[in-house]
C-alpha positions in Angstrom: -16.5 -15.2 -19.2 -12.7 -15.8 -19.4 -12.2 -12.0 -18.7 -14.0 -12.4 -15.4 -11.9 -15.4 -14.4 -8.8 -13.3 -15.1 -10.1 -10.4 -13.0 -10.8 -12.8 -10.1 -7.2 -14.3 -10.3 -5.6 -10.9 -10.4 -7.9 -9.7 -7.5 -6.9 -12.8 -5.5 -3.1 -12.1 -6.1 -3.5 -8.6 -5.1 -5.4 -9.4 -1.9 -2.7 -12.1 -1.0 0.0 -9.4 -1.6 -1.9 -6.8 0.6 -2.3 -9.5 3.3 1.5 -10.2 3.2 2.1 -6.6 3.4 0.0 -6.2 6.5 1.8 -9.1 8.1 5.3 -8.2 7.2 4.8 -4.3 7.1 5.9 -3.8 10.7 9.3 -5.4 9.8 10.0 -2.9 7.0 12.3 -0.1 8.4 11.3 3.4 8.0 7.9 2.5 6.7 5.4 5.1 8.2 8.4 7.2 9.6 9.4 9.0 6.5 10.0 12.7 6.2 6.7 14.4 5.1 4.6 12.0 7.4 2.5 14.2 9.6 2.5 13.6 13.2 1.0 16.0 15.8 1.0 15.2 19.4 -0.5 17.3 22.2 -1.6 16.7 25.6 -5.0 14.7 25.0 -4.7 14.3 21.3 -2.4 12.7 18.7 -2.9 12.8 14.9 -0.8 10.8 12.5 -1.1 10.9 8.6 1.5 9.1 6.6 1.5 11.3 3.6 4.8 10.4 2.1 4.4 6.7 2.8 1.0 6.8 1.2 2.4 8.5 -1.9 5.2 5.9 -2.2 2.9 2.9 -1.9 0.5 4.4 -4.4 3.4 4.9 -6.9 4.5 1.3 -6.4 1.0 0.0 -6.7 0.4 1.9 -9.9 3.6 0.7 -11.5 2.6 -3.0 -10.6 -0.9 -2.6 -11.9 0.3 -0.9 -15.2 2.8 -3.8 -15.6 -0.2 -6.3 -15.1 -2.4 -4.6 -17.5 0.1 -3.8 -20.2 -0.7 -5.5 -23.5 
């Protein structure tokens, strides 16, 4: 049962950090405008896929989670 409690605490911290990221994310310069982010704009259509930004966020989160779960 103590393992479940630890999982809930970590999940709560992660959710709080994600919430802060959404609140403060617009103030981070260059986030979503990196080279490698795909942006296609035509007359009636626009498509945006933040490929490079997604990779960087994934690497950062992987490192954070690895540090949390490291024994």
